[in-house]
Each structure stands twice: as C-alpha cells, then as structure tokens.
HTML snippet that shows the backbone in 3Dmol.js (N, CA, C, O; Angstrom):
<script src="https://3Dmol.org/build/3Dmol-min.js"></script>
<div id="view" style="width:600px;height:400px;position:relative"></div>
<script>
const pdb = `
ATOM      1  N   MET A   1     -32.521  13.649-200.711  1.00  0.00           N
ATOM      2  CA  MET A   1     -31.585  13.842-201.807  1.00  0.00           C
ATOM      3  C   MET A   1     -32.055  12.984-202.982  1.00  0.00           C
ATOM      4  O   MET A   1     -32.576  11.900-202.717  1.00  0.00           O
ATOM      5  N   ARG A   2     -31.915  13.377-204.287  1.00  0.00           N
ATOM      6  CA  ARG A   2     -32.381  12.681-205.441  1.00  0.00           C
ATOM      7  C   ARG A   2     -30.865  12.822-206.381  1.00  0.00           C
ATOM      8  O   ARG A   2     -30.396  13.770-207.012  1.00  0.00           O
ATOM      9  N   ASN A   3     -30.434  11.598-206.172  1.00  0.00           N
ATOM     10  CA  ASN A   3     -29.081  11.465-207.082  1.00  0.00           C
ATOM     11  C   ASN A   3     -28.256  12.432-206.731  1.00  0.00           C
ATOM     12  O   ASN A   3     -27.743  13.167-207.574  1.00  0.00           O
ATOM     13  N   GLY A   4     -28.034  12.543-205.448  1.00  0.00           N
ATOM     14  CA  GLY A   4     -27.043  13.390-205.132  1.00  0.00           C
ATOM     15  C   GLY A   4     -27.444  15.159-204.896  1.00  0.00           C
ATOM     16  O   GLY A   4     -26.785  16.018-204.312  1.00  0.00           O
ATOM     17  N   PHE A   5     -28.803  15.269-205.616  1.00  0.00           N
ATOM     18  CA  PHE A   5     -29.161  16.684-205.761  1.00  0.00           C
ATOM     19  C   PHE A   5     -30.219  16.885-204.475  1.00  0.00           C
ATOM     20  O   PHE A   5     -31.164  16.172-204.139  1.00  0.00           O
ATOM     21  N   ASP A   6     -29.767  17.978-203.951  1.00  0.00           N
ATOM     22  CA  ASP A   6     -30.632  18.635-202.965  1.00  0.00           C
ATOM     23  C   ASP A   6     -31.622  19.094-203.256  1.00  0.00           C
ATOM     24  O   ASP A   6     -31.404  20.277-203.515  1.00  0.00           O
ATOM     25  N   LEU A   7     -33.188  18.737-203.444  1.00  0.00           N
ATOM     26  CA  LEU A   7     -34.215  19.610-203.701  1.00  0.00           C
ATOM     27  C   LEU A   7     -34.365  20.859-202.965  1.00  0.00           C
ATOM     28  O   LEU A   7     -34.905  21.797-203.550  1.00  0.00           O
ATOM     29  N   TYR A   8     -33.882  21.035-201.521  1.00  0.00           N
ATOM     30  CA  TYR A   8     -34.294  21.917-200.895  1.00  0.00           C
ATOM     31  C   TYR A   8     -33.190  23.153-201.232  1.00  0.00           C
ATOM     32  O   TYR A   8     -33.276  24.296-200.781  1.00  0.00           O
ATOM     33  N   ALA A   9     -32.276  22.718-202.010  1.00  0.00           N
ATOM     34  CA  ALA A   9     -31.220  23.862-202.519  1.00  0.00           C
ATOM     35  C   ALA A   9     -32.043  24.682-203.718  1.00  0.00           C
ATOM     36  O   ALA A   9     -31.518  25.756-204.011  1.00  0.00           O
ATOM     37  N   LEU A  10     -33.204  24.352-204.423  1.00  0.00           N
ATOM     38  CA  LEU A  10     -33.782  25.085-205.333  1.00  0.00           C
ATOM     39  C   LEU A  10     -34.515  26.187-204.747  1.00  0.00           C
ATOM     40  O   LEU A  10     -35.068  26.176-203.648  1.00  0.00           O
ATOM     41  N   ASP A  11     -34.467  27.188-205.619  1.00  0.00           N
ATOM     42  CA  ASP A  11     -35.173  28.482-205.165  1.00  0.00           C
ATOM     43  C   ASP A  11     -36.480  28.153-205.586  1.00  0.00           C
ATOM     44  O   ASP A  11     -36.711  27.615-206.669  1.00  0.00           O
ATOM     45  N   ILE A  12     -37.529  28.531-204.574  1.00  0.00           N
ATOM     46  CA  ILE A  12     -39.029  28.280-205.077  1.00  0.00           C
ATOM     47  C   ILE A  12     -39.692  29.590-204.782  1.00  0.00           C
ATOM     48  O   ILE A  12     -40.907  29.492-204.607  1.00  0.00           O
ATOM     49  N   THR A  13     -39.176  30.817-204.682  1.00  0.00           N
ATOM     50  CA  THR A  13     -39.678  31.962-204.238  1.00  0.00           C
ATOM     51  C   THR A  13     -40.548  32.558-205.645  1.00  0.00           C
ATOM     52  O   THR A  13     -41.372  33.467-205.541  1.00  0.00           O
ATOM     53  N   THR A  14     -40.326  32.109-206.524  1.00  0.00           N
ATOM     54  CA  THR A  14     -41.149  32.467-207.807  1.00  0.00           C
ATOM     55  C   THR A  14     -42.020  31.493-208.456  1.00  0.00           C
ATOM     56  O   THR A  14     -42.684  31.750-209.459  1.00  0.00           O
ATOM     57  N   ALA A  15     -41.996  30.167-207.750  1.00  0.00           N
ATOM     58  CA  ALA A  15     -42.681  29.008-208.287  1.00  0.00           C
ATOM     59  C   ALA A  15     -44.315  29.356-208.048  1.00  0.00           C
ATOM     60  O   ALA A  15     -44.774  29.908-207.048  1.00  0.00           O
ATOM     61  N   GLU A  16     -45.027  28.923-209.150  1.00  0.00           N
ATOM     62  CA  GLU A  16     -46.327  29.180-209.281  1.00  0.00           C
ATOM     63  C   GLU A  16     -46.985  27.996-208.599  1.00  0.00           C
ATOM     64  O   GLU A  16     -46.747  26.910-209.127  1.00  0.00           O
ATOM     65  N   PHE A  17     -47.694  27.993-207.626  1.00  0.00           N
ATOM     66  CA  PHE A  17     -48.329  26.657-207.057  1.00  0.00           C
ATOM     67  C   PHE A  17     -49.861  26.606-207.820  1.00  0.00           C
ATOM     68  O   PHE A  17     -50.369  27.611-208.316  1.00  0.00           O
ATOM     69  N   THR A  18     -50.433  25.405-207.824  1.00  0.00           N
ATOM     70  CA  THR A  18     -51.789  25.235-208.550  1.00  0.00           C
ATOM     71  C   THR A  18     -52.333  24.456-207.297  1.00  0.00           C
ATOM     72  O   THR A  18     -51.678  23.645-206.642  1.00  0.00           O
ATOM     73  N   GLN A  19     -53.566  24.808-207.080  1.00  0.00           N
ATOM     74  CA  GLN A  19     -54.536  24.187-206.011  1.00  0.00           C
ATOM     75  C   GLN A  19     -55.371  22.970-206.450  1.00  0.00           C
ATOM     76  O   GLN A  19     -55.999  23.134-207.495  1.00  0.00           O
ATOM     77  N   ALA A  20     -55.486  21.819-205.858  1.00  0.00           N
ATOM     78  CA  ALA A  20     -56.346  21.009-206.158  1.00  0.00           C
ATOM     79  C   ALA A  20     -57.291  20.491-204.975  1.00  0.00           C
ATOM     80  O   ALA A  20     -56.844  20.221-203.860  1.00  0.00           O
ATOM     81  N   CYS A  21     -58.356  20.402-205.251  1.00  0.00           N
ATOM     82  CA  CYS A  21     -59.331  19.932-204.185  1.00  0.00           C
ATOM     83  C   CYS A  21     -60.028  18.588-204.400  1.00  0.00           C
ATOM     84  O   CYS A  21     -60.268  18.274-205.565  1.00  0.00           O
ATOM     85  N   GLY A  22     -60.328  17.882-203.561  1.00  0.00           N
ATOM     86  CA  GLY A  22     -61.308  16.682-203.795  1.00  0.00           C
ATOM     87  C   GLY A  22     -62.714  16.907-203.496  1.00  0.00           C
ATOM     88  O   GLY A  22     -63.492  15.955-203.564  1.00  0.00           O
ATOM     89  N   GLY A  23     -63.105  18.023-203.184  1.00  0.00           N
ATOM     90  CA  GLY A  23     -64.404  18.547-202.999  1.00  0.00           C
ATOM     91  C   GLY A  23     -64.347  20.205-202.711  1.00  0.00           C
ATOM     92  O   GLY A  23     -63.551  21.051-203.119  1.00  0.00           O
ATOM     93  N   PRO A  24     -65.525  20.312-201.837  1.00  0.00           N
ATOM     94  CA  PRO A  24     -65.481  21.672-201.308  1.00  0.00           C
ATOM     95  C   PRO A  24     -64.062  21.957-200.639  1.00  0.00           C
ATOM     96  O   PRO A  24     -63.351  21.052-200.201  1.00  0.00           O
ATOM     97  N   CYS A  25     -63.750  23.196-200.607  1.00  0.00           N
ATOM     98  CA  CYS A  25     -62.174  23.336-200.152  1.00  0.00           C
ATOM     99  C   CYS A  25     -62.456  23.981-198.695  1.00  0.00           C
ATOM    100  O   CYS A  25     -62.208  25.162-198.449  1.00  0.00           O
ATOM    101  N   THR A  26     -62.968  23.130-197.815  1.00  0.00           N
ATOM    102  CA  THR A  26     -63.337  23.614-196.641  1.00  0.00           C
ATOM    103  C   THR A  26     -62.391  23.119-195.526  1.00  0.00           C
ATOM    104  O   THR A  26     -62.393  23.653-194.416  1.00  0.00           O
ATOM    105  N   GLU A  27     -61.618  22.135-195.830  1.00  0.00           N
ATOM    106  CA  GLU A  27     -60.397  21.515-194.824  1.00  0.00           C
ATOM    107  C   GLU A  27     -59.237  22.118-195.607  1.00  0.00           C
ATOM    108  O   GLU A  27     -58.208  21.543-195.254  1.00  0.00           O
ATOM    109  N   GLY A  28     -59.009  22.985-196.467  1.00  0.00           N
ATOM    110  CA  GLY A  28     -57.779  23.168-197.058  1.00  0.00           C
ATOM    111  C   GLY A  28     -57.449  22.243-198.333  1.00  0.00           C
ATOM    112  O   GLY A  28     -57.919  21.111-198.446  1.00  0.00           O
ATOM    113  N   CYS A  29     -56.675  22.778-199.193  1.00  0.00           N
ATOM    114  CA  CYS A  29     -56.131  21.745-200.672  1.00  0.00           C
ATOM    115  C   CYS A  29     -54.601  21.788-200.360  1.00  0.00           C
ATOM    116  O   CYS A  29     -53.885  22.501-199.657  1.00  0.00           O
ATOM    117  N   LEU A  30     -54.397  20.654-201.235  1.00  0.00           N
ATOM    118  CA  LEU A  30     -53.069  20.412-201.696  1.00  0.00           C
ATOM    119  C   LEU A  30     -52.435  21.585-202.816  1.00  0.00           C
ATOM    120  O   LEU A  30     -53.049  22.041-203.780  1.00  0.00           O
ATOM    121  N   THR A  31     -51.397  21.837-202.505  1.00  0.00           N
ATOM    122  CA  THR A  31     -51.053  23.058-203.722  1.00  0.00           C
ATOM    123  C   THR A  31     -49.644  22.366-204.236  1.00  0.00           C
ATOM    124  O   THR A  31     -48.803  21.930-203.450  1.00  0.00           O
ATOM    125  N   LEU A  32     -49.530  22.335-205.485  1.00  0.00           N
ATOM    126  CA  LEU A  32     -48.028  21.805-206.148  1.00  0.00           C
ATOM    127  C   LEU A  32     -47.627  22.819-207.256  1.00  0.00           C
ATOM    128  O   LEU A  32     -48.342  23.557-207.934  1.00  0.00           O
ATOM    129  N   ALA A  33     -46.414  22.662-207.248  1.00  0.00           N
ATOM    130  CA  ALA A  33     -45.817  23.404-208.152  1.00  0.00           C
ATOM    131  C   ALA A  33     -44.436  22.770-208.635  1.00  0.00           C
ATOM    132  O   ALA A  33     -43.656  22.295-207.809  1.00  0.00           O
ATOM    133  N   LYS A  34     -44.178  22.779-209.919  1.00  0.00           N
ATOM    134  CA  LYS A  34     -42.988  22.178-210.468  1.00  0.00           C
ATOM    135  C   LYS A  34     -41.852  22.871-210.412  1.00  0.00           C
ATOM    136  O   LYS A  34     -41.897  23.821-211.192  1.00  0.00           O
ATOM    137  N   ILE A  35     -40.578  22.777-209.655  1.00  0.00           N
ATOM    138  CA  ILE A  35     -39.507  23.636-209.221  1.00  0.00           C
ATOM    139  C   ILE A  35     -38.133  23.149-209.959  1.00  0.00           C
ATOM    140  O   ILE A  35     -37.013  23.598-209.713  1.00  0.00           O
ATOM    141  N   GLY A  36     -38.429  22.204-210.851  1.00  0.00           N
ATOM    142  CA  GLY A  36     -37.340  21.850-211.739  1.00  0.00           C
ATOM    143  C   GLY A  36     -37.648  20.492-212.398  1.00  0.00           C
ATOM    144  O   GLY A  36     -38.651  19.827-212.139  1.00  0.00           O
ATOM    145  N   PRO A  37     -36.669  20.140-213.294  1.00  0.00           N
ATOM    146  CA  PRO A  37     -36.916  18.836-214.047  1.00  0.00           C
ATOM    147  C   PRO A  37     -36.946  17.663-212.908  1.00  0.00           C
ATOM    148  O   PRO A  37     -36.038  17.452-212.105  1.00  0.00           O
ATOM    149  N   GLY A  38     -38.258  16.898-213.011  1.00  0.00           N
ATOM    150  CA  GLY A  38     -38.150  15.910-211.911  1.00  0.00           C
ATOM    151  C   GLY A  38     -38.517  16.448-210.479  1.00  0.00           C
ATOM    152  O   GLY A  38     -38.562  15.576-209.611  1.00  0.00           O
ATOM    153  N   ALA A  39     -38.779  17.697-210.098  1.00  0.00           N
ATOM    154  CA  ALA A  39     -38.650  18.272-208.887  1.00  0.00           C
ATOM    155  C   ALA A  39     -40.189  19.064-208.635  1.00  0.00           C
ATOM    156  O   ALA A  39     -40.783  19.855-209.367  1.00  0.00           O
ATOM    157  N   TRP A  40     -40.549  18.517-207.320  1.00  0.00           N
ATOM    158  CA  TRP A  40     -41.712  19.173-207.184  1.00  0.00           C
ATOM    159  C   TRP A  40     -41.921  20.123-205.740  1.00  0.00           C
ATOM    160  O   TRP A  40     -40.931  20.073-205.011  1.00  0.00           O
ATOM    161  N   ALA A  41     -42.769  20.760-205.354  1.00  0.00           N
ATOM    162  CA  ALA A  41     -42.984  21.471-204.106  1.00  0.00           C
ATOM    163  C   ALA A  41     -44.424  21.294-203.898  1.00  0.00           C
ATOM    164  O   ALA A  41     -45.287  21.821-204.599  1.00  0.00           O
ATOM    165  N   VAL A  42     -44.684  20.353-202.676  1.00  0.00           N
ATOM    166  CA  VAL A  42     -46.062  20.313-201.952  1.00  0.00           C
ATOM    167  C   VAL A  42     -46.324  21.220-200.981  1.00  0.00           C
ATOM    168  O   VAL A  42     -45.510  21.428-200.081  1.00  0.00           O
ATOM    169  N   GLY A  43     -47.706  21.972-201.076  1.00  0.00           N
ATOM    170  CA  GLY A  43     -48.063  22.664-199.945  1.00  0.00           C
ATOM    171  C   GLY A  43     -49.351  22.513-199.621  1.00  0.00           C
ATOM    172  O   GLY A  43     -50.137  21.792-200.236  1.00  0.00           O
ATOM    173  N   ASP A  44     -49.613  23.187-198.646  1.00  0.00           N
ATOM    174  CA  ASP A  44     -51.087  23.080-197.919  1.00  0.00           C
ATOM    175  C   ASP A  44     -51.684  24.510-197.991  1.00  0.00           C
ATOM    176  O   ASP A  44     -51.164  25.489-197.456  1.00  0.00           O
ATOM    177  N   SER A  45     -52.740  24.521-198.652  1.00  0.00           N
ATOM    178  CA  SER A  45     -53.392  26.018-198.894  1.00  0.00           C
ATOM    179  C   SER A  45     -53.981  26.519-197.586  1.00  0.00           C
ATOM    180  O   SER A  45     -54.137  27.735-197.474  1.00  0.00           O
ATOM    181  N   LYS A  46     -54.383  25.580-196.414  1.00  0.00           N
ATOM    182  CA  LYS A  46     -54.761  26.188-195.408  1.00  0.00           C
ATOM    183  C   LYS A  46     -53.505  26.453-194.359  1.00  0.00           C
ATOM    184  O   LYS A  46     -53.795  27.008-193.299  1.00  0.00           O
ATOM    185  N   ARG A  47     -52.537  26.195-194.528  1.00  0.00           N
ATOM    186  CA  ARG A  47     -51.047  26.568-193.718  1.00  0.00           C
ATOM    187  C   ARG A  47     -49.934  27.164-194.742  1.00  0.00           C
ATOM    188  O   ARG A  47     -48.822  26.667-194.923  1.00  0.00           O
ATOM    189  N   PRO A  48     -50.370  28.149-195.279  1.00  0.00           N
ATOM    190  CA  PRO A  48     -49.379  28.980-196.255  1.00  0.00           C
ATOM    191  C   PRO A  48     -48.109  29.448-195.683  1.00  0.00           C
ATOM    192  O   PRO A  48     -47.103  29.828-196.282  1.00  0.00           O
ATOM    193  N   ASP A  49     -48.324  29.355-194.432  1.00  0.00           N
ATOM    194  CA  ASP A  49     -47.038  29.925-193.775  1.00  0.00           C
ATOM    195  C   ASP A  49     -45.906  28.889-193.500  1.00  0.00           C
ATOM    196  O   ASP A  49     -44.822  29.227-193.025  1.00  0.00           O
ATOM    197  N   LEU A  50     -46.247  27.520-193.850  1.00  0.00           N
ATOM    198  CA  LEU A  50     -45.332  26.564-193.686  1.00  0.00           C
ATOM    199  C   LEU A  50     -44.804  26.309-194.943  1.00  0.00           C
ATOM    200  O   LEU A  50     -45.488  26.348-195.966  1.00  0.00           O
ATOM    201  N   GLU A  51     -43.330  25.988-194.909  1.00  0.00           N
ATOM    202  CA  GLU A  51     -42.666  25.863-196.078  1.00  0.00           C
ATOM    203  C   GLU A  51     -43.029  24.421-196.649  1.00  0.00           C
ATOM    204  O   GLU A  51     -43.113  23.374-196.007  1.00  0.00           O
ATOM    205  N   PRO A  52     -43.243  24.641-198.139  1.00  0.00           N
ATOM    206  CA  PRO A  52     -43.787  23.477-199.010  1.00  0.00           C
ATOM    207  C   PRO A  52     -42.712  22.155-198.713  1.00  0.00           C
ATOM    208  O   PRO A  52     -41.532  22.306-198.394  1.00  0.00           O
ATOM    209  N   LEU A  53     -43.261  21.095-198.858  1.00  0.00           N
ATOM    210  CA  LEU A  53     -42.329  20.102-198.875  1.00  0.00           C
ATOM    211  C   LEU A  53     -41.770  19.670-200.315  1.00  0.00           C
ATOM    212  O   LEU A  53     -42.407  20.048-201.298  1.00  0.00           O
ATOM    213  N   ARG A  54     -40.586  18.881-200.497  1.00  0.00           N
ATOM    214  CA  ARG A  54     -40.115  18.887-201.938  1.00  0.00           C
ATOM    215  C   ARG A  54     -40.027  17.207-202.047  1.00  0.00           C
ATOM    216  O   ARG A  54     -39.681  16.395-201.189  1.00  0.00           O
ATOM    217  N   TYR A  55     -40.440  17.017-203.327  1.00  0.00           N
ATOM    218  CA  TYR A  55     -40.484  15.545-203.879  1.00  0.00           C
ATOM    219  C   TYR A  55     -39.689  15.549-205.336  1.00  0.00           C
ATOM    220  O   TYR A  55     -39.559  16.523-206.078  1.00  0.00           O
ATOM    221  N   SER A  56     -39.285  14.458-205.510  1.00  0.00           N
ATOM    222  CA  SER A  56     -39.019  13.938-207.178  1.00  0.00           C
ATOM    223  C   SER A  56     -40.274  13.360-207.467  1.00  0.00           C
ATOM    224  O   SER A  56     -41.074  13.033-206.591  1.00  0.00           O
ATOM    225  N   THR A  57     -40.483  13.213-208.829  1.00  0.00           N
ATOM    226  CA  THR A  57     -41.544  13.022-209.377  1.00  0.00           C
ATOM    227  C   THR A  57     -41.643  11.119-209.090  1.00  0.00           C
ATOM    228  O   THR A  57     -42.726  10.535-209.050  1.00  0.00           O
ATOM    229  N   VAL A  58     -40.466  10.504-208.942  1.00  0.00           N
ATOM    230  CA  VAL A  58     -40.827   9.212-208.576  1.00  0.00           C
ATOM    231  C   VAL A  58     -41.419   9.220-207.016  1.00  0.00           C
ATOM    232  O   VAL A  58     -42.367   8.489-206.732  1.00  0.00           O
ATOM    233  N   GLU A  59     -40.831  10.052-206.067  1.00  0.00           N
ATOM    234  CA  GLU A  59     -41.688  10.174-204.621  1.00  0.00           C
ATOM    235  C   GLU A  59     -42.998  10.950-204.912  1.00  0.00           C
ATOM    236  O   GLU A  59     -43.840  10.864-204.019  1.00  0.00           O
ATOM    237  N   LEU A  60     -43.276  11.581-205.836  1.00  0.00           N
ATOM    238  CA  LEU A  60     -44.810  12.090-205.998  1.00  0.00           C
ATOM    239  C   LEU A  60     -45.500  11.119-206.404  1.00  0.00           C
ATOM    240  O   LEU A  60     -46.611  10.932-205.910  1.00  0.00           O
ATOM    241  N   ASP A  61     -45.039  10.350-207.315  1.00  0.00           N
ATOM    242  CA  ASP A  61     -45.873   8.838-208.123  1.00  0.00           C
ATOM    243  C   ASP A  61     -46.277   7.809-206.868  1.00  0.00           C
ATOM    244  O   ASP A  61     -47.374   7.269-206.723  1.00  0.00           O
ATOM    245  N   ALA A  62     -45.000   7.664-205.916  1.00  0.00           N
ATOM    246  CA  ALA A  62     -45.245   6.864-204.761  1.00  0.00           C
ATOM    247  C   ALA A  62     -46.258   7.104-203.816  1.00  0.00           C
ATOM    248  O   ALA A  62     -46.685   6.305-202.984  1.00  0.00           O
ATOM    249  N   ALA A  63     -46.680   8.491-204.045  1.00  0.00           N
ATOM    250  CA  ALA A  63     -47.459   9.001-202.891  1.00  0.00           C
ATOM    251  C   ALA A  63     -48.764   9.377-203.564  1.00  0.00           C
ATOM    252  O   ALA A  63     -49.575  10.126-203.019  1.00  0.00           O
ATOM    253  N   GLY A  64     -48.955   8.820-204.808  1.00  0.00           N
ATOM    254  CA  GLY A  64     -50.197   8.845-205.422  1.00  0.00           C
ATOM    255  C   GLY A  64     -50.973  10.113-205.766  1.00  0.00           C
ATOM    256  O   GLY A  64     -52.175  10.311-205.942  1.00  0.00           O
ATOM    257  N   ILE A  65     -49.775  11.002-205.813  1.00  0.00           N
ATOM    258  CA  ILE A  65     -49.992  12.516-206.378  1.00  0.00           C
ATOM    259  C   ILE A  65     -49.901  12.789-207.791  1.00  0.00           C
ATOM    260  O   ILE A  65     -48.791  13.075-208.239  1.00  0.00           O
ATOM    261  N   ASP A  66     -50.711  12.753-208.419  1.00  0.00           N
ATOM    262  CA  ASP A  66     -50.565  12.934-210.266  1.00  0.00           C
ATOM    263  C   ASP A  66     -50.767  14.678-210.569  1.00  0.00           C
ATOM    264  O   ASP A  66     -51.716  15.445-210.402  1.00  0.00           O
ATOM    265  N   PRO A  67     -49.625  14.818-210.998  1.00  0.00           N
ATOM    266  CA  PRO A  67     -49.683  16.308-211.319  1.00  0.00           C
ATOM    267  C   PRO A  67     -50.510  16.770-212.281  1.00  0.00           C
ATOM    268  O   PRO A  67     -50.703  17.977-212.425  1.00  0.00           O
ATOM    269  N   ALA A  68     -51.115  15.797-213.081  1.00  0.00           N
ATOM    270  CA  ALA A  68     -52.315  16.187-214.312  1.00  0.00           C
ATOM    271  C   ALA A  68     -53.782  16.596-213.560  1.00  0.00           C
ATOM    272  O   ALA A  68     -54.808  17.092-214.024  1.00  0.00           O
ATOM    273  N   ARG A  69     -53.451  16.205-212.317  1.00  0.00           N
ATOM    274  CA  ARG A  69     -54.843  16.487-211.601  1.00  0.00           C
ATOM    275  C   ARG A  69     -54.812  18.082-211.373  1.00  0.00           C
ATOM    276  O   ARG A  69     -55.887  18.667-211.246  1.00  0.00           O
ATOM    277  N   PHE A  70     -53.786  18.685-211.327  1.00  0.00           N
ATOM    278  CA  PHE A  70     -53.341  19.935-210.817  1.00  0.00           C
ATOM    279  C   PHE A  70     -53.248  20.815-212.197  1.00  0.00           C
ATOM    280  O   PHE A  70     -53.036  22.026-212.119  1.00  0.00           O
ATOM    281  N   GLY A  71     -53.421  20.142-213.512  1.00  0.00           N
ATOM    282  CA  GLY A  71     -53.333  20.681-214.764  1.00  0.00           C
ATOM    283  C   GLY A  71     -51.733  20.747-215.156  1.00  0.00           C
ATOM    284  O   GLY A  71     -51.383  21.479-216.081  1.00  0.00           O
ATOM    285  N   LEU A  72     -50.825  20.004-214.467  1.00  0.00           N
ATOM    286  CA  LEU A  72     -49.246  20.063-214.655  1.00  0.00           C
ATOM    287  C   LEU A  72     -48.901  18.811-215.328  1.00  0.00           C
ATOM    288  O   LEU A  72     -49.571  17.779-215.296  1.00  0.00           O
ATOM    289  N   GLN A  73     -47.786  18.996-215.946  1.00  0.00           N
ATOM    290  CA  GLN A  73     -47.358  18.080-216.662  1.00  0.00           C
ATOM    291  C   GLN A  73     -45.709  17.421-216.080  1.00  0.00           C
ATOM    292  O   GLN A  73     -44.697  18.122-216.075  1.00  0.00           O
ATOM    293  N   ALA A  74     -45.733  16.321-215.734  1.00  0.00           N
ATOM    294  CA  ALA A  74     -44.716  15.774-215.284  1.00  0.00           C
ATOM    295  C   ALA A  74     -43.476  15.930-216.128  1.00  0.00           C
ATOM    296  O   ALA A  74     -42.415  15.423-215.765  1.00  0.00           O
TER     297      ALA A  74
END
`;
const viewer = $3Dmol.createViewer("view");
viewer.addModel(pdb, "pdb");
viewer.setStyle({}, {cartoon: {color: "spectrum"}});
viewer.zoomTo();
viewer.render();
</script>
C-alpha cells in the first residue's frame, strides 16, 4: 500500500507494457507499464500468464529499475 492506496486496486487490463532486455532475450525480459501517477506494473515476458507485480516509483527506484530504459518517464 502506498500512502493508504492499494496499487492492486488499479485496473491494468489496458496497460501497455514495454519490454527491456539486457542482451539477447533468450531468458525472458522484464516488462514495465505505468499504471497511474507514481504507480508501475512489472511483468516477465517469459511468464505472461502470471499477474504483474506492482510498485510505487520509490519502490521501483529502490529495486534499481529505471523507467527511462523502457522509454518511459516517471
């Protein structure tokens, strides 16, 4: 929960995920979508059947994930 706000309450059915790879995508890639102000969904291209995890921008920064690498702006 971010400041009393449940990130999992956000609807991500129309979210547009962008993929970033560290090299050849043989092991799967991280996917990222901005799902609201200061809210992100992170998925795995190799496991699209799993629901993406959700993070605040602060949590994303702490994990070392830079939205700019995906062509997205925080």
